[in-house]
N, C-alpha and C positions, 0 to 999 in steps of 0.2 A: 228900554227902560230895564233893570234888572235888579234883582232886590234877593237877600239873603233872609231864611226866615228860618226859626225853630219851631216844630212841634212838640208841644208835651202834653201825653195822655197819660191821665192819672191814672194810679191802678195798675200799669202794664208794667210788669218784672220781668226778668229772666227766673225761670223757674226750672227746678230738676223733674223731670217726668218719669214715669214707669209704664209698664205695660198694667192695665187694670188688674190682667188675670194672674199679676205677681203678686196681689194683695189676699190675703184670708182673715176673716174676721171672727174671733172666738169672743164670748164671753163680752162683747159691745166694744172688743178693742183691734184694730189692723196691724197686721204681721207681716213681714217678710222675708224671706231665707236671702242669707249673703252667704256668699263663697269665701271661706276662710283660708281653704286650703284645697289641695288636689281633689280629694272627695270630703271635702268637712264643709258643715255647712251651718250656720247660726242663725236662730231664729229671734230678730230684731223687730221690737215695737214702734211704727209708724205712725204718721199722721198722714193721710191724705186727704184732699178736694177734689170733686172730679175736674174734669177738663173735657178737651172736645176727645169726640171719637173714644176708640177704646184704650186710653191713657188717662191715669191720673196725676195730679201735681203732687211730689210727697214734699212736705214741710217740716218732718223731722223725722230720724231715724238711720237715714243711710245718706251717703256723700257721695260726690262724683268720682267716679272712679271704681265704687263699690259694684263688684260682679252679682246681682240678682238672680233669681232662678225664677225664669216665667214659664215653663211648663215643667208639670210634675208636682207641683207645689203640695194637691193634697196627698199625693205617695209620701211626700219627704215628712209631712207632719202626720200620716199614718204610721210611717217607719219610729218617727220620736216618740209616739204614743205608745208603740210595743217596745218602746226600749232599746231599741235596735238600728236606730240614727249614728251615722258615723261619718 
């Protein structure tokens, strides 16, 4: 005997994930830098939820295909503060 079954698991959705080290928190808000040009980066506010391992689920702020900065985030933040970010 054979059967066909469908298993439905509540709460399981596809999710956009990113390395946790790509996120920095300032004044209680989370941000990421997104590459918008060859050497241009834009800071975006994001909403994240902890995920397995060293990743986070991103629920708002970036989209599939966005190139995010995962190494050197704090360096970019320092350059932005100094007014020399380009």
